[in-house]
N, C-alpha and C positions, 0 to 999 in steps of 0.2 A: 753687284761686285762689291759695294760697301759692306753688305752683310757678310760676304766671304772673308773680307779683310778683318772685320770685327771678330769673326770666329777664330782667326789665327792669332789674334792678340793674346788670348789666355795661354796658347801654346808656348809663346816666346817667354811670357812671365813665368810659367810653370817650369820651364827648362832650367831656370836658374837654381831652383830649390829641389828639384826632383832628380833621383838617380835611379839607374837601372841595375838590378842585381843579375849579372850576367850568368853566373852559375845556375841560379834558379830558372832564369829565362830559358837557358839551353835545355835544362831537364824538363821543363814544362812543355816546351814546344816539341821536343823529341818524344816525350812520353804521352802527353795529353793529345797532341795533334797527330802523332805518328809519323813514320817516314812516308815520303811520297809514294803513292800507289798508282801513279799513272792517270791517264785520262779516263773518264767514264766511257762506257760503250756508246756506240752511235745511237742517236735518238731515232726509233722507227718513224718512217714518214707518216704512218697513220696516227702516231701518238703525239705529233708535234702540234702544240697549240698554235693557232693562227689568228692574227688580228682581223676581226671581221668588222663590217659596217657597224659603227656604234660600239665596238669592243676594243680592248686594249690588251697588250701583252707586256708583262714584266719578265725580263731575262736576268737571271742571277748567276754569276760565274765566280769561281775562286776556291777558297780553302774552307777550313772548318768554321771560321767566323761567318762566312756566307751560308753555311749549312745550318747554323744556329746551335752548334755544340755548346752545352752548358745551360741552355734554357730549359728549365724544368717543364715548361708548357709545350716545348717542341716548336714554338712559333718562330724563334729567331727574329731578325729584323724584317726578313723577307715577307712574311705574312702580314706584318703591320703595314709595310709599304703597299702591299697589294690591297689591303682594306682601304687605305687612303685613296688609292687610285680608283677604287670601286665607286667612290663618291661622284666620279665623273662618268661612270658607265661601267659595264661589265668588263672585268679584267681577269685574264688567265695568267698563270705563272709557270715558268719553266726554270727549275733550279738545277743546274749541272755542276754544282760545287762538289769538291772532293776533299775529305779530310787529309791534311798533309801535303796538299798540292803546292808546288813551287811555280815560279814564273815560267820556266821552260816548258813544263807540262801544259800550263794554260795557254802559252803561245802556240803550241802545236794544236791544242784543241780549237783555238779560235781561228786557225787556218783551215780547219775542216769544212766541208760542204754543209754538214748538218748544222753547225753553229752559225755559218754565214746565212743559212736559210732562216734560222730562228731570229738572228739579229736583224735581218731585213724586215721581219714582221713586228719587231719589238718597238714599243713606244718609250720604254725606259730600260736601260741596261745598267746593272750594278756589278762592279768588280771589286772583289777583296782578295788581294794577293801581296805577298812580300814578307809576311811574318816568318814563314818557313825559310825563305831565302836568307833572311838575317840570322835566324837562330842556328841554322846549319853552318854558317860562316864563323860563328863565335867559337873560339877554341876552348877546350876543356883543360883542367889542371891549373897550374899557377898563373899568376897575373900575366896577361899577354905582353909580349914584346913587340918590337918594331915589325917583325915579319907577320905576326898575328894581326896587327892593325892594318897592314897592307892587304892581308887576305880579306878582311872585312870591307875595306875600300874597293877592292877588286870585285867582290860580290855585289856591292852597290852599283858599280858600273855595269855589270851584266844585267842586274835587275832593271836598271834604267833602260837599257837596250831592249830587254824583253817587254817591258811595260809599253814602251813606245810602239813596238811591233803589235802587241795585243790590241791596243787602242786604235792603231792604224787600221788593222783588219776589221775591227768592229765599225769603225767610221765609214770605211769603204763599202761595207755590206749594208750599212744603214746610215745614210748621210744626215738624217733629220732627228734620230732618236736622242733623248737625253741620256748621257753616260755619267754615272755617278762612281767616282773612284774613292774607295774607303782608305783612309790613312790609318796608321798604326798608333797604339796607345801603349802606356807603360803599366802593366799589371802589378809591378812591384814598387810603384811610387808611394804606396801607402804603408810601407814597412820601413824598418830601421836598417835594413840590409844595404850594404854599400856596393856601389858598382865598381867594376875594374875598368870599364870603358867610358861610362857616362851616359846620361839620358840623351845628350846631344847626338848620340848615334842614331837613335830613333828619329829625332827631329831632322837629321840629314836625310834619312830615308824618306821621311814625309815630304821633304823638299822635292824629291824626285816625283812624287805623286802630284804635288801642287803644280810643278812646272809642266808635267805632261797634260794636266787638265787645262792650264792656261794656254797652251799652244794647240789645243784641240777644239775645234768649234763645237758649241753646245755640250761641253763636258765641264764637270766641276769636281774638285776634290772636297771630300767630306771629312773634316778633322774630328778625331775622337779622343785625342790626347787629354784634353781638358775635362772630358766627360767622366774620366775615371780617376783624375787627380784628387786625392782626398776622399774618394768614394768607394771604400771596400764593400759597401753594401750593394754595389752593382756588379760584384764578381760572383761566380758560381763557386760550388764546393771545391773545385780544383784550384781555385785562387788565381786562375789565369783567364779563362773564358768568361764572358759576361753571363749574368743570370737574366731572368726575365726583365728586371728593372733596367739592366745595362743595355740589353737589346732594344727595349722600348726607347731609351734615351737616344740610341743610335738612329733608330727609325724616325723619331721626331725631327732629328736634324736633317735627315734625308728628305722627309716630306716637305721641308721648307724650301727645297730647291726643285721640287717636281714641277713639270709643266702644268699650267693652270687650265689649259684648253682641254675640253672633253674629247 
């Protein structure tokens, strides 16, 4: 718990100096991530990895960040985490992430029999969701007024409800697996572009993730905000998604909270 609190300290410090360029954020998320394309097709029973005696299963769910978009090596953070788990025994991976996914799509997916079956066999479950919910709630055009701010707040309320439902379904399917909830970062904190809403918007959405983790047994929020503050070298060519170095930094943080038992 102390390590988790130490992680969050840089986020609070960074928020005072960091701002979010909302117009660029909206464009990057809409363009680079794409519009939501729905849940992935059901996983055939024969293709489902299963945790065997001495083996482990890593289940990855969410959006383009979970898929590793922007990593020139194609690994993302998922394969790095899998490699770390392999040190304790054979580990298979199931990555059902979808570019452009929002929390309603993931909520529907996690209520399916296929995902419940995978979750029941998983030792570690990673969830990355929320970036698209936020970006699609940000208005285009002139500086937002009171109504626009209310829309973003309403979107965060819906996101909180969906995230609680997602984690609840996963926890019921797998009472003992470690659940890692990835928080959001500010890809525009390394520029001179000014925000119309403020980086505190991202931090408030991250509070939703942290609260969900704290109220869920054996779940932990994984902060990423500080990993990219002042580190443009960790962003890919689209200047939004992480590159290999960025994903490696995320994976290193995840590995620190992985179960130690084989």
